[in-house]
N, C-alpha and C positions, 0 to 999 in steps of 0.2 A: 465143152465149154464153151458157151455161146456168149456170155456177157461178165464181166467185174465192175465194182462199184464201191465206193466208201463212204458209210454214211458220217453224221457229225460229231460221232462218237470215237471214230477211227476204226469201228470196227468195220473186215472185211467182206462183202456179198459177191457170191461167185454163181452162175445160173450156169446149170447143164439141163439137157433132155432127161433126165430122170427126177428132177427137183432142184433147190433153192437153200444154198447155203452158207453159212455163217460163220468167221473166224473173229472171234473177240481181240478187242485192240490190245489188251494188256497180255496177249500170246504171243501176237506178232511185236511185241516190242522186245518179247523175252526171246524169241529163234534167235539162233547161232545165226549170224551171215552168210549163209549158206546159197546155194545155186536154190536148192531144193526146197521149198514151202514144208512145211507140217504144224502140228498144233492140233487140239481138238477141234474137231468141226461140229458143228451144228444144223439137223436138214430141216428142212420146211418143206410138205407137201401138201396136196388137194384133202389131204385128212387137217392138218393144221389151220386150212382158212383158202389157200392157194388157187385161183379159180381150175388153172389146171398144171401139172406138172414140169411141162415144156417150158422152160425159161426161155425167154428170146433177150430181152432187155430188159435193163435195171437202170433207174435215175432218182436221185434225190432232190426231194426239193428242199424249199427255203425252211423250213417247218424241221426238218430233220427227217422223214416219213419215208419210206423207203418206197419206189414204186417199179411192181414189176408184171412184164410183159409175158403174158404167156398164149398156147393157143387157144386157149376158153376166158380170154379176157385180161383185164389187169387186178393185181393184187396189191393194197398199200399196207404196209405194215407201218404203226405208229409208236413202236414198241413194246404193245403188250397184246393185240391182234389184228387182225385182216380185215378190211373191207373191201369191195369188189365193185367193181365199175365192168359193165358189157355191152352190147349192141344195145339193150332195152332203154340204158344212160343214155344214149347221145353216140356211141361210137360205132362208127362204118360196119364193124365185122368184129365176132370175140378174137379173131386169128391176130395179134398183137406181134409186129416183128420190129419195131421201135418205137423208141423215148427218151424223152429229151425235158429237161428243167430250163425257161429261160432265165434271161437276170431281172424279167418283169416279176418271177414265179408263176408265168404260167406251165403248165403240162401240155406237152404234143406229143401224139402217138398215131403213130403210122398203121394202119388196119387191113388185112383183107386176103383174100383168098384163092389161090392159085386155079384158075380155071382154064389155063392156056392161051388165053390172050388179054393185052391188056385192054381195060374194063374201060369204055372212053365215055360212062354216063354214072360210073361212081358205086355201081349197084352193090359191088363187092368189097372194092377196095376205098380208102377213104382216107383224109388227116383229117384228126379232130384235135381240139385245144383247148385245155378245160382252165378256167380262170379264176376254179375257189371255190365256184358255186355250183356252176353249166357248164356242160360240154356243148361246143359248137365246130358244126362243120367249114373246112375249111373247102371253098371250091378249087377247081383247078386242079387238082392233082388223083390221078386216077391211074397210075403205078403201083407195084407195091414198092414200098421202103425200106430198104437195108441200114439205110442211118439218118440220123437227125442232128444238124451241129448248128450251132448260131454265135455268129462273130464280132470282131469288136465292137462292131456297127449295128448291131440289132439283128440285121438280116439273118434270117432263116434255113438255111440248107439243106436239102432232101437230098440223098442219094437211093436212087432204085434200082432194083436187082436185074432190069433190062430196058431203061426206059431214061437213063441218063440224069441229069441236074434240076432240079427246080430249086430256082431263090425264091423267098419272100420278102420284099421290100414293101413294107406297108399291106396297101392292096394290090399290087403290082406283083406278078409271076412270071420271073423269066426262064427260059431253059435251055440248056446247053446239054448238045450231043455232039457226037463225032462228028457231023455237019459242021459245028462251029470249033471244032477242033480236038473235042473231045477225044481220048488214049480208046475208051470201050463204054458203051451204053452200059456195060453192067458194076456197078459203083459198089463199094463195100467200105470206105471210110473218108470221110472229111477233118481235115482239119485245117488252123491258122498259122502259118510262121511270124518270127518278131515283126515284120516287114509289113504285113497286113494283106500277103499274100497265101492263094489257097490252093491247100494241095487235095486231089482228088486220088485217092486210090480205087484202080477197076482192075477188070480180069486182062487189062494189060498193058499194064504200066501204071504209072505215075505220070497225071496232067498237074503243072501250076499255073492259075491262073492268077493274075494281077490286073488293075485299072485300064489295063492295055489290050486285054485276052489273053490267050495260052499264049506263056511265052517261055515254056520247056516240058520237055517231055523226059523222063525218068526208065528204062528199062535194062534189060540184061545187057545190053552193049553199053549202056552208060555203066556198069558194077553192079546194080541191083542182081540180088542173087536170083529171083523168079517175078516174068511178068505178071503172075495172078495176086496180086494184091489182094490180104483180106483183114487187115489190120494197122492205121496207122496213130501215133501216140508222140506227139510232142512235148518232152520233156521239162522239167523245172530248170536245166541247165540249159536250154535250148537245142539240144539235140533230137531231130527225128529219128523215131524208128518206125520200122517195116515189117510188118510179121505176114510173111507169104509162107503156102506149101510146101517152102525147101528148105525156109528157114529165116530168120532174121537180118535185115541190114540197116545200119547205121550212120547218118550220116548228120556232120555239124554246119549245113548249110544252113540251118533255122537258126544256130546263133549270127549269123554277120544278117546285114539289112539288104545287103547287095550280093546275086547269087554270082559267084566268080566263074571264068569261063572252064578251069577243069576242077573236078569236086572227086575227092576218095571217097567210095563208099566201103567200109566195115562190115564184114559178114559174122553170124554167129552162128553156129547151127549145134548140133548133139556132141560133136567131139569139144565143143568148148562149154558145155555145160547144160545148153536144153536139155529138158526132156524128152521133146519131141520137136520134130522142124516142120511141123503143120501148125502153123501158129494162126490162131482165128481170131483174138483178141489180145490187145495190151492193154495194160492201165501201170499209174504210177500211185501208189499211197503217201498219205500227209511227210508218213517218215522218211522218204524220198524211194523208198523202193520200187523196183521197175518187177511186175505179175506177168506172168506171158502165159496164156491158157490155149490149151490143143484143143484141134478139130478128131483126133486120131485117139478119144478116152479121156478120162475127166482127169486130165493129168496137169499139174499147175506149179510154175518155175518162178522162183523170186530170185530177183537177181537188187545185190548190194555193196552199191559201189563204194570207193574207198575213199573215208572222208576226211583225210590231213589234207588243210587246206595249205598254199604255196606262202612265202613271202615275198611281201612289194620293198623295194625303197628306192628312193629319189637319188640317182647318182650327179646331178645338176643342174642347181637352177637360184634362183633369188633368195634371200628373207631380209626381213627386214624393210629399210625405207629403200623404197625404187623408184627413181626419176623419169621414167618414159614410161607412157601405157600399151606396151606390147612387151610379152615375157615369154622364157623360152626355159623348156624344164626336158632331163633327162631322165629315165626311172629304167629297172630290170629287177624280172623277179627269181625266186629260186625254190624247187620244188623236189624232193627226193624221189618221186615216181614219174616228172614230165621232165623230157629234155627244155632247153631254155626256149629253142625256135620254137616248141610246141606251144609255149604260155602264150593266155591272150592275156589282154589289158583292156578294163575300162575308168576311163577318169572324168574329173568335173570341175568346173570352178564354180567356189561359190554354190549356192543352192539353184542350178542350173541342172537338167535334166544327166543321166550319166549318158556317156556318150557309147555308144554300138561298139562290142568284145574290139576287137582289131590287136595285131601282132606287132606295131610298132611301137617302137620305145622311146619315140622325140614325140612331143607338141608344143606348138608355139601358138600364142596367145596375143590378138591385137585390139588396139580400141576397149581398155580396161578403164572402168569407172575411177577417173580421177580423186582425190582425196576420199578415198575410203579402202577400208583393209579387206584384202581377197582370201583366199583358202584354196590352195589346188591340192585336190586328193585325187590319188591313182591305187588302182587294187588287180591286182592280179586273178585270173582262174585258170587249173590245171585242166587235163583233157577229160580225167572225170567230172569235169563239174564242179569242184569244190574251189569256192568262192574267199578268197582273203578278204574277209568282210569289213577289217581294222585299217588294210592297206597303209599308203603312210602320206603324210600331208605335210606341206611346206605354207605359211601362213607369211604377208608381205604386206605391205601399205603403199599403193600409190601417191605419188607427189611429183606431178609431170608441171602443174601449171605455176607460171610466173608469180611473185606479188603483183599483189591488186594496186594500182594508184592513181590517184585523180584528183585535181583543184576545183569546187567549188565554188570556193569565195577567194579573191572577184572571178569574174568571170570575163572571158576573152573582151581587150581591148577597154573595161572598166577603168574608168578613173578614180584613180587612189587619192590619199594623202593623209599626212600624219603617221602615229604608227599603226598601219595596219595590219590585223590578223589573217593570216592566210589557213582556210580555212580546208579542208579534207579528207583522204584516207591514204594513208599508206600501210598496207597489213600483210599478211597470210596468214591461213589457218594452223600450219604445222609449226615452220621453221623461219621466222622471220629471222633479220641481223639488222639490217639496218636503211636509215630513208636520208636524202637530204637534199635542202633545198639550196635553190642561187639565184641570185637576179643577179649575171654577169660578174662584174670585180666588185661590185659596190655592197652583197650582199649574199654569206654562206650560213649554215646553219644545218649541222648535223645528228642525227637522235638514233638512238638502240631500241627506243619504245616505240609498239606499231599504236596508230593513229587509226581510228573508225569514224568518222564524219565529224572531226573535232579539229583542236587547234594545232596546224603544222608549225610555224612559226609567227615573231609578232616581226614585222618590218618598220621600222623609222624613216620616214623620208623625208623629214622634216629638214634637212639639209642637202638632199638633192636637187638640182635642176628640174625644174615642170621642163615633161615631156617621156617618150616612149622608153616604155623597158620591159623585159622577157622574164619569167619568173621558173624554171625548169623546179621538177620533181622527179627523185631518184629514186628506187629500191630495189634490195637483191636481197635472198632467199639463204640459208648455212644449207652447205654438203654433208649430210650423214651417211656415211660410209659408202663402201664400195660401189653399191647399184646407184647410189645417187649424184645429182649434180647441181650446183650450182645456176638458180635462175636469176635475172634482170629485168626492169622493167623501170618506164620513164612516162611522164608527163610536162607539158608547159604550157603557160599564158601567157600573153603579151597584155601591156596594162599600160595608162598612162597616169603619170606624176602631178599633181595640182595642189600647190599648197599658197596660191596669193587669193585674199579675202577679193570677193565681190565688193562694188562701188557702188553705195547707194545715197540718195540725196532726197528730201520731202522739196515741193514748191511749194503747194498750197496744202492744208490753210494755214496761215501765218501764226506764229507762237503770240498767244496774248490774246487774241481776238476773241468776243463771246458770239457763240452757236446756237440756236435751235433746231433741232430735226437732224434735217438730211444736211452730209458734209461733202463736198464733191474733192477728190484728194489726187493730186498730182504729185508724178516723184519718177525719179530715173533711177535705172538698173543695170549695172557696166560689168561684167566677166567673161571669160573666154568658153568656160563648162557652166553655166549657170543653169540652175535644174528648179528653183523654187522661191516664193515669197511668202512673208506670213504679216497680217496686220496685226497690228495687239491696241489696248488700253491699258494705261494704269493710273489709281490713284489710291492716295493717301488718304486709310478712315481710320481713326484714331491714331494708333502707334502702329500700323500695321498697313503694308502697301501691297495691291490686290491686282494680278493683273488677268486680262479675261481676252480670248482670240476674237478676232472681227472678222480676218478672211484669211483662207491660204488658197494658194493654187499654183502650178509648175509654170514656171515662164523662163524663157529663153534670154530675155535684154531688150533694154532699150526703156522706153517712153510710159513709165507705168497709170492708169486712169482708174479709181473706184468711187463711186458712192455708199455713203457709211450712214445708217441711219443709228441718229446718236438719242432718239425720243428717250431711252431708258435709262440713260445718262445724268448725273446732276451731280456742278460740280467740277475743282480743280478736276482737269484730264490731263495724261501722258499719250498722244499718240505716237505708237514705234512699229517702224518699217524694218524688216529684220529678212537679209537676201540671204542663201545656201545655194554652193554652186555643186556639183555631183561627187566632189574629190570631202563634203563636209565643214568648207571653209565658208566662215558667216560673216555679212557687214552689216551695220546698224545704222540708222538715222532717226533722232524723235524730234518730236516738237509740243508744248502745251497750249491748252486749249481751256477757256470759260466755259464750260457746258448749263444752259438755264433751261433743261429740260423738267416745269414742274411737273408735267403727269408721272414720272419716272416715281413718285410716291405711293405708299402702297394704298386702295381704294377699302374702306370700312361702312358699311351700314348695316343697321338692325329693322329687319323689317315684321317680324313677329315674336313676341308680342308688340304693340302698338303702346306708342305714350299712353298712359293714365289706366292701362286695362289691367281690372281683374283677375289674376290668375289664382290655382290651386293646383296642388298634386304635381306629377310629373307631366313637364311640358317639352316642345321642340322649340327653340331658340332655333331661328333662322335667318338669313343676312349675308351679307358679303364681307371677306378679310382676305383681298386680292391682289397679288402683284407678280410679275414675271419674275423677279429674282426673293418671292416672297422667303422670308425665315423662320418668321415667328409671327403666331396671334395667340393674346390674352383675351377670355372673356370671363368678367370680375360680378359681384353687385354688394351694394352698402348700404347700410338700412337711413333713413334723410336723416334721422336725427345723432347718423355718425358718418357724413359723408365723406371721409376722409381715410374709413377703416373696410376696405372692401378684401372680402374673401373670392377666390379663385374655384371658378366652374370651372373651366378647360383652358388647357395650354398645345396648341398645333402648330408644327409646319409646312403645312398642307395647305394651298389654298384652298377658299371655297369662294364660289360665285353663285349668289340667289339660291342657297342649298341649307341644309339641316348643320349651323356652327356646334351644337352640342346638345342635349339631354340634358333639362336641369330638374332633379327632385326636389320640390320646397316643401314636403310633407313637412319634415321637420324643423323648418321654419317658422318663427312666431307670426302672424297675422299683421297687419301693416302697411309702412308705403316705404320704399324701396329704388334704389337708382342701377340700374344695368347698364356696365359698362363694355365697349370691345375696342382692343388697341391694338395695331399691326403694326410690323418690322421685316423692309427689306435688306435684303445682304448691301447693300450699300447704308445699310443703317438707318436709313429715313422712316420717319414713322408716321401715325395717323390715325385718330380716334372720334368715338358716335357713345354718346351715351342718354339714356330712356326715361323715365320716372314710372312705376309700375304699382297693382296693389296686389298683396298674396291675402287669398281668405282659404284656412284648409277645413272650418269648422261646420259639420251639414246640416241643412236647415230642419225646422220639427215636423215631422211630419203623423198625426195620432187621432184613431178615431174612436169618439166616444160611445155613441149610440150609432146603432141598435150592438147588442154587445157579440162577440165573438160566440158561433154555434147556437143564437137565436132562431128559433122556428115562427114564420111570417107567415100570414093568411095573403094566399093571392087575389088582385084584383082591387089594393089598395094603395094609397100613395105612402110611402115610406118617408118620415125625416131622417138625416142624416148630419150630426153634429160633432165638431170636433176642433182640433187645433193644426195652424198650417201657415209656419212663419218663421223668419230669417233676418239679421242684423242687413243682407245683400240680399234681400226677397226679392224675386223675378216672379214665380208663377207656382199654382198647382191647379188638378184636373183630379177627380173623384170619377172611377168606373165599375163596372161587374161583371162579372161574367159566369155562364156555366159550368159546373164542374162536371169532367176534366177541360181543362179550358183550351178553348180553339181562339176565342176573339173576344178582344175586350171592348165593350160600349161605353160610350160617354154616359156620364150623369151630369158633372159640372166642371167648368172650367173659366178659373179668375184669377187675375194678376193681382188681386187685393188679397193681402195678408189677414187671417180671421185666429182667433183665438178663445176658444172656448164655446165656437158659436157656432151656428148652421152651416154647412158644408154643402148641401144640398138639398132633393126631394125626387126621390123614386119610384115612378110607377109601375107595380108590377102585376100590373093585369094579365090574365092568361101562363103565368110561368109557375112551372112546375118543378120540383127538383133541388139539387141544393146549390148553393150562388157564392160567389166570392166576389167583397168590396174590397178596392183598392184606391186609396189616396195617395200620390206621387206629389214631393212638393221639390222644385228647381229654386237654386240661387244662383246671382250674377257671376259667381267663380263656378259655374257648371256645375257646382254639387246637387247627389241628391237624394232624396229621402222615402221610404214607402212604407207605409202600415198596411197590413189587409188581415180582414176578418172573414169567417164561413156565417151563411144564412140558409133555411132552408125553406122551401118555398112546395105545396102540394096540393094541386087538381088535377090527377089523371090519372085512369083505370087502371090494373096491371096488367100486363102483355103475357100473352101466350103464343107459341106456334111450336110445332111440329114440322124441325129440320127433317131428319129423317129417321124411320124411312120415307121414299116418294110415294108421292099417290099411285096406285097403283100396283107400287114394288111388289116383288115376289119374293116370299122371307120364308126363312125354313128354320128348323131347333130353336137357338135360342138368337133373341136377336135384341139391338139395342136401341134404344129409343133416345133422341139425341132433339133438342129444342129449347126452348125460352120458357123461363116461369118465371116474372120478377118485378119487382115493384120497389120507388122510394122507400114504399113502407109493406115489405112484405111479410106475408103471414107464411103462405103452404100452395102446396098443389096437390092434383090428385090425379091419376090414370085408369080406366077401365077400357074393356074392347064389348065386341057383340058379334055376333057372327051377322053381315048385312043381312036388313028384313027381320032382325028380333022384335022390332018396337021396341020397350023399355028394360028388356030383358039386359042388363049389363053387368058384367062381371069385372072384379077388381083386379089390375093387375099389384101384386104387393109391392110396396118402398120402403127403404130403411124409414125409423124414424126421423131419424136426425138429417138425413137427406132432403125427407117431403117438406122441412120448414126452413130449406136455406134456398134462397133464388140461384135462378140457374139463366145463363144466357148462353144458348148455341154450346151446350154441354148434356152429357149423359143423366137424364130423367131416370131411367129406368131401364132394366135386366127382363125381358118377357121370354118368359120359355114357354115358347108353342108348342113343343114336343109334350107338354104337360096335360094338353085336354083343358076341359070344362068339369068341374066338380060342383051341383049342387044338394039341397036338400032334396030334391025329388028326382035326379036324374045323373049318370053320368056318361057323357058324350064326349061325340069328337077327341080320342083320345091315338095317337095327337090329333091336332088340328090341320085341317087340309078344305080350302078353301076360300072364299071370300070374306073378311072381318072389316071392322069400324074402331078405329082407337081413338078416345075421348082423353083431349088433355084441359084439366080446369084449373087456375091460376085464381088467387086471393090476396086482398089486401086488407093491410089492419083497420079501414075503416068501414070493412063492408062489401069492398067493390067485388066483381069478381068476373070472368071470362073463359071463354071455352072452346076449342078447337077440334074438330076432328080431321081422322085421315083414314080413306081404305086401303088395303091391301088384299092381296092374295097369298093365303099362307100356302107352302108345300112339301109336306113330309114325307112323299115318297120317292124311292130311288128310279131312277129309270130304268126299262127293259135292256138286256143287251145276249144277244144269241145269235152261231154262227153254224147256220144248218149245214153247208157247203164251203170250203172241203171237209171231209168227216177225218175227224182225232186220229193222227200217224198217217195219213193216207198219201199217196204218192201223188206229185201234182209234177206240171210240164214247168216250164220258166215265165209261162205268163198264166195268173190264175184268176177265175171268176171267183169271189168271194161273197156268199150270198147269205142272210139272216136279217134279224129284227134288229134296228137302235130306234129305240121312240120314247117319248115319253107329254104328258099333257101339257110340260113348258119343256118342251124340247128346245138345249140349245144347240150342239154340236157333238158330233160324234168324230174318232182317230182309230185308224189301222195302222198299229206298226208291225214291226217285224225283229227277231234276233237271232243269234246264232245259238244254236241246239236248243236242249228244254229248260234251263234256267239262265235265259240270255242276260251278261252282265250289262248289258247295250242293246235299247232300243233306235230303231231307225223308222222312219216314217214312209209309208208305201203310198202314197202320195202328195204332192206338194202343199198342198193346204186341207184341212179340216171340212165334213162334210157338215152343212147348216140344214138339210133335208131331214126329215125322221122316214127311216125306210121299215115295215113291217115283210116280213118274208119275200123280203127280193134282194136285186142287186144292191151289196154295200161298196164295193171296191174290184178294179182289175187291179192286180198285183204283179208287175213285173219284176220277178225276182231277181235278185244278183248275181253276177255269173259265176259263182263258187255253187258246185252242189254240194248238198249236204241235209241236214236237220235242222228246223228252224220252227220258232213257234210264234204265232200269228198272234196279235193281241186286239180285242176292240174295246175301246174305252168310250164308255157316253156319259154325254153331262148334260144334264137340264137348268134352267134357268137360278134355278134355288140352289147352284153346285152341287147338287149332288151329284157323284159320278158310280157307274158300274162299271163290271169288266167283267170279260173272258176271255177264255185262252185255247186254242188247237194248237197241235203238234203235226207238221209234215215234215216230207221227206222231198226235197226240191233233186232231181233227177236233172245228170248233163245229157248235153246231146251227145248219140253214136255218130261216127264219124263214117261218114259215106266211104272213105275211099280204104278205111282197115274194118270197117263194119263192130261188131262186138257181144256184149251182153247185158239182157236187162232181166231184172227180177223183182218180184214183191219183197215185201219188208219181211215175210218168215221164210222165203225163200223156199216155196213152197210152186210156184209159177215161174218159168223161165221163158225167155225170149231170145233167141240165137239167132242175129245178122250177119249174112256172110259180106265180105268187102265187097263195095263196088256194085250193090242190088236195089240200091235209094239212090232219087234224084237228088236228095238233098242230106242234111243232118238234121234227122229230129230229137226231138225230147222225148222218150216211151215210159210212160208210166203203167203201172200194175198193181191194181188194187183188187180185192175180193169184189165178187157185184153182188148189191142186197137182195133181199128177195128173191133166191133166183127160181124157184119153189112154185111163186107164184104165176110164172110164165109156162104157156101148156109146153106139153112134152111129144114127141111124134110118136106113131102107134110104133109099139115096137120098142121103146127106150123110156126109162126112168129115171127122173131126179138122183143125182147123189148129194145133192146139195153144193158142191163143188164148181166153181164158177167165179171168171176174172173178167175183167174189163180190163182190155189190153189199148190203151190209146196214145196218140189220135187216132182214129177209127178213116182217118182220110188217108193214112198213109198206105203204099202200093206200093208191091216186091216185084224185083222180072223172076215169068216164068225159069227160067231157065238157073234162076238163085231165088229160088224162095227162100225165107225164113221159116224156124224151127222153132216150133210150140214144145215145152217140156209141161205136165201138170202132173205134181205128188200127189198120191192118192191113198188113206188111213189104211192101217191093217184090219180097221172096223169095220171098211167096208165088206160084206158079205157075199161074192159073186159063184151064182150057181153055175155046174158042172159046163154047162156050154154059154154061159155069158161072158160077157168080154165087158173091158170100158174101150167108149171114144169120147173124140171132141165135138162137137158140133158148135157151129157157130150164129150166133139170132142175127136174123134181118129184120130190122126194125121197118119195116116197108113195109114186110107182108106178115111181120107181128108173128112169125114160124123162126123152127131153126134148121139149119142146113149143116146135112151131114158131112162133116169133114174126114173124120175117119182115125188113124193114130194106131201108133205099134205098143203095145201093152211088153213093159218089162218087169213082172213079178219080181224078180230079185232086187231092184230098185225101187218098187210100187210107182211106177210111172208110166202115163201116157205120153209119148212123143208123135207129131203129124208135123211133116208143111205145110204152110200158110204163105198165100201171096195179098193179105191185107190184115188189117188190126180190127177190132172191134169184142164185144163182147161173148165168151169163148165158155161154153160148159161143159163139164167131165160127166156122163148119162151112161147109164150101165145100157147093154144092147142087150137083149133078151138068150139072140141067138144070132149067129153069125149072119148078118145080113147080107143077102142075095140077090138084089135087085135087078142086074144087068143080064144081059142074056147073052155074054161070053167070056172070057176068060181073058178081056185086052190089057196091056201092057203098058203104058205111059209117061210121059214128063219124067222120066229119069234124068234126077242131080243131084251131082255132087259138089258141096262149100263147105270150107274154102277149096278152090282147086290147089295150092299149097298150104300146106303146114307141115310145123314141125313138133314131132314125136316128143325130140326130147326137150322141149319148152311145155309137152302137157297138153300138145292144141292134137285136136282129131279134125276129121270128115264128116261130114253127116249125107247120108245117102238117102234122097225121098225119090218117091214113084205111086206112079197111082194106078189101083185095082178095078177094073170095070165088072169085077165081080169076088167073092170070096174065093183064094185061092190056096195051091200051095208053091213057095217061093223058095227060089235059091238064090242063095249071093255069093261070089265068088271074087278072091283078089288073086292077079295074077301082074308077075313082073313082067319085063319089055322083052323078057326071053319068052316069055309064054310060059313062066312055069309059077305053080299054084304056091303062094306062098299062104293064104288064111280063106277059110271056109270061113262067111257070117254065120249063113245058116242055109239048109239044108232042108228042103220041101217041108216047108215050114208053113202050116194052115194059117194066112193073114186075110181078116176082113177085107171088106169091098173098102174103096177110099183111099184116101191117102195113108202111107206109111212112111217109117222114117226108119235107118239103124244105123250104128257108128261104127267107126273104123279108127283105133286109137292107132295105127302106123304099127301095128307088132303081127309077126307069124304065129301061126301054129304055135310056139313053142314061147308067146309073149316076146319075144326079144323085137326089140324095134327094127325094123325095114334098113338097109341102106336107103343113101339119099338117089333119088332118081326116079323116074314115071312109071307109076302102076295102072295097070287095066282092071276096074269094077264092074263084072259080068251080074243081069240079074236076069233068070230063065222065071216065066213061069209058062208051064204046059210046052209046048210047042213056041211059045213068044219068047224074042231075047233082045235085048239093048245093054250098052254098055258104055261108060263113059272112064276118062283118065285124071288121073291125079298127080301131083307131083309132093313127093317127100323132099323136103329140105333140112338136113339136120346141121345147124350151124353153133 
């Protein structure tokens, strides 16, 4: 057994040297828990889709597909079918030894063929990675790999059969061998233990590598059953299982994070239930079973652990509330199959990580988070790895902090007085008990209620002597249970008590004196802790007294001086001075004054309208109602006949200064004389008033035009008298104007400030006018009201207008054409359209018009639709169907007075489609990656052509073959050079030609774009019908050409040499400049049909056309009548013709043999590859070709004394012996004999 793995469904996969086996997951669960596995196994072989039957490695990707490495490549099973990956897909070799899937989903494959030595160039050995799309080769690993492993950091570990370990960390590769401390360079297995240390199984024991290097070595001296380690597995319970040729060793080192000084290894052999001691692979399935695969036969052992977990119990430790941040717990476990001293424990506090398993049964935790509930959990595990997943747990709450106390008001050394609220905090989040406030023997306060930033107590200091005192706050919490303690805390603040009022005296001004404007104030203020003063004044207004602040400032005491601007205060006023100390005590002094500030009263003014002004409609009343303490203003009006009956317009308490007081709508007020009044009052109840007289007029003036009447038609050139009425009670002015319709500008006829009542308004000079006009009379009164009267009249003195806008002069037209233009007049009647070929004299032909359209005037709009494709038909002839050439269009417009006007327009009519034709390349021709496209794109009115290409015969998308379109016509010449896409395949070329009349023509051809043949690998090229083939060996070219093969046209017109006859079969092998090395010629194979009739002595040969000499040159060739083909080696490309050679040509003088070549030198018969043997004969001769191995034994006779013609010949060896079996890999000798001439070459067969 070589490999074991499990897929995502729980099925077990086992690899052997004789196929792949699968055990269904349901059967695994149904097996009895015995040492030996069983059940129904399903076998997979090459017949089922595996690349090979020798399974060496198994991995499962993230999608659940199973990857199997064999001696012939990789097979991937998706649950239904196998797909395969081989060297052709990117593997370094088909011989796969190791597979792994990394955490990113990449597949890693180590492959290679044992050739006796490490391969430094990676020709046969290598590491490949599959990213889900492509395989990529990883450089730097040139030894055959036994195992691949990804660690927890994402590094890839590679164990080799003879060259130690490689570690891939990103792009960096690190190597470990015995020089670095590795036990042996023969590495079989790699794992990672719980502490992140790497275990490496070798042919000389186990090496353990940590970040500090190789730190330990296990072999038989340490208890390992055998030094030749063949497999290592870390179980889900942490044990390390080691498979050797002598049995299995088990240790619990992997369970601990550190390696003890002394470790005990347990040995498991056949006597303990193993089916074999020679264990080559170990695997743990998802149900916890361990599977052991043997090397001495397909024997599989299953080990199922005892599954009853131990019980865990906490024997000592806190619960409930804990008064400190450190706790200690004791615990124990019990299990029927494991002694107590062999049980191990893992624990955690809260949601921390689980501790490493340990045998300790006591643990202490410090620095736990205060004011938080915690949970301690402990679990026991027995020697079989069974874990008590429930465990035992203890919950407790840590309350280790003392209550929080702080006094925030008053602050240190603050001055206080009276009844003072002491503000602060005394609280505990969980178990507050009480707090106490003290001020020596003078004050004490207790409370069991916590306070957060609130009033702790109110202290009455009024009866205390002024001086210094200390306030102390203390608090304690409650003790809850045996694990809790009582916590206390305190806080104190020094303060100064002051209950004495400041002394205040006003020196000036003196009581009863009269003052105006600024007043100088002088006073004295005395107090030990004086803080500030405030100046105020008070007035009695009506029954209420109002106080207003003059000034406030901080002051420490002494003489005070201040200047008060009293200009806004009027009348009896009390000046008040208040002084306050830091404890809040207040002292007051007052003095009563008589203020004579007349400017303190409000300002009222009406600016607009002015006194005596006539107004109407809605107006803005502009003026001023302003005062620094304005309380209200009112705007009112009253008729002069009722001067005491005012109507309110607006009331407001916002001051206005030279701005809109209110909008006043007078529309509903009767015309007449009125009084407009503005009144204002301030906060001191001072008032002021302004009133003006105005006149209201809301009746509009009369405006009427009597003559001429509306719609009257007038003659141009006469002076017309206009009469009517323009008057009003408050008349101001009228004007009379005219404008042509549509209105753009009004022009003055008359202007007067005298009213008119049914009389002449003005006289209008209409000389030179034509069209529809408007007359407008406008009348204004002194209130700004306006009236209008507008009438329309018609004046006519102009010929009709005729104009062709489209088509333009000289424009190229085709098919149906819209004629657009103008045919109009104010008195329009109809228009006509006609055409003639230019130069036909009076031979005009009518362009049909709809009857209704013909009598309707047109302005830059559609006149007619002219169908140029209908031609001309008359009583005597029918010609120009459709029209082509130079034509004249005639437009004539008529008005109702008999006036007419005509215009003509010359155009070019083109109803012919352009020419579009591609002559080269031919349809379905093979082309290189740069193609010269030859053909025709032309027209008498040529505009442009474009060349496009698309994929396939019916492209869904077209791409431009050039950056821009072509603007010059081409006839039987180069149209474009097309640089084909990088991808080879079938493409369609499209030529589209457009003329100036917008006609388009199109033609298409389909071509086959060929891909380059790589120099390093060589390759094959063939024509579309697979009748002609070119085989190029590796490294025979200096570059990578694109080879095309197309049938040669008109080959029979080229003269055949004497003794030869055309068969009609010839091909152009391009590019003709390509040359091949003489030692590595290419091979041309041309097939011929059975219809070619060969006479008894006739044969077929290849000839090369020499363009310079205009002759054919004999190449020769070997006929294969069974395949109907002729093959010949060539050193250049060109036009090759297959001709009938009437007799075996023998123009040479001796049976010379030369230019023997075998290509390729290395080939694989298993891949279907073959070697082509070519040589040249100086004359027709009998030829024998044989194949020998390196021991000189004849393996194959290709032909014996076969008569072959002069010139080049080619034979094929498929790598098989006389019995058609593929020969073994190795070197072989090709021997060619002609008469007494002998040549030989070696080839190498590689059956990978």
